[in-house]
N, C-alpha and C positions, 0 to 999 in steps of 0.2 A: 527394462522399460515395459510398462503396461500400456497397451493400446486398446482402446474400446471402439468397435464399429457400432455406431448407435443402431439400436434395434436388434443387434445380434449377440454381443457379449464382448468379454475381455479376453485378451491374448498376452502372454509374456513373451516378448520378442528378444531374440538373441541380438547381441551387439552389432554383429556384421549385418544383419538384416535390418536393424535400425538405420545404419548408414545408407544402405540401398533405398530404404523407404524415404528418407530425408531427400536423397537425390531425386526420386520420382515425385516427391512433393514440391521441390524446387521447380522442376520442369512443368508440373501441372499449373503452378502460379504463373509461369511464363506463358503457357498455352492460354490460360484465362486472360491474361494481360493483353495478349495478341489478339483475342477474340476468335481463337481456333478451337471450336467446340469438338471437332472430331478428334483432334490430337488430345484435348482434355479428357474425353471419354475413354481413349485408349490408356492413358496414363492412370486415370481413376480405376480402371479395371485391374491394372497391373499392381497398383497399390493395394487394392483389396485382396487379390490373389496372393500377394506376398505375405500379408498378414495372416490369411487363413491357412496358407501352406507351411509357413516357417514359424508361425507363432504357436506356443502351447496354450490351448483354451484354459482359462481359469475356471475352476470348479464353481458352480453357482452358490454353494455354501461357504466359499471363501470370500471374505470382505477385504478388498484391496482398492486403493484409489487408482484412477486412470491417469497417466502422465499425458496422454494425448487422446483425444476423442475425435474419431473420423465421423463425418456425416453418414447417413444411411446409404446403402448401396444404390438406391434409386435416385440419388441427388441429381437435380437438373443442373444444366449449365448456368441458368440464371441464379439459382441457389449457390452454386459453386462460386460465382463471381463476388459473392458477399463473404465467403469462407476463405477462398484461396487468394489471399492478398499478402503483401509485405514479406515476411519470412515464411509464410504458409502456415500449415497446421503443426509442423514440427519444427521448433526453433533450432537454429544451428548452434 
């Protein structure tokens, strides 16, 4: 799976990391739904760290489509409320 972090770049994610990213995404949706801003920001940071640490950056000259596009790292809670809904950013 190719994951893009908006304004940062694309990453090739190993399958086991995708499963963990999906679990964090589901928890982030629950935090947004509950109005728990602190919990959302904690989970959002973990999602970004997982992609950055376990994903392989895609070379700038390699053209591949993104399967998932994550909002920029500085996403606000209000912006997240529009993004983190239903199945979240990563469909099950």
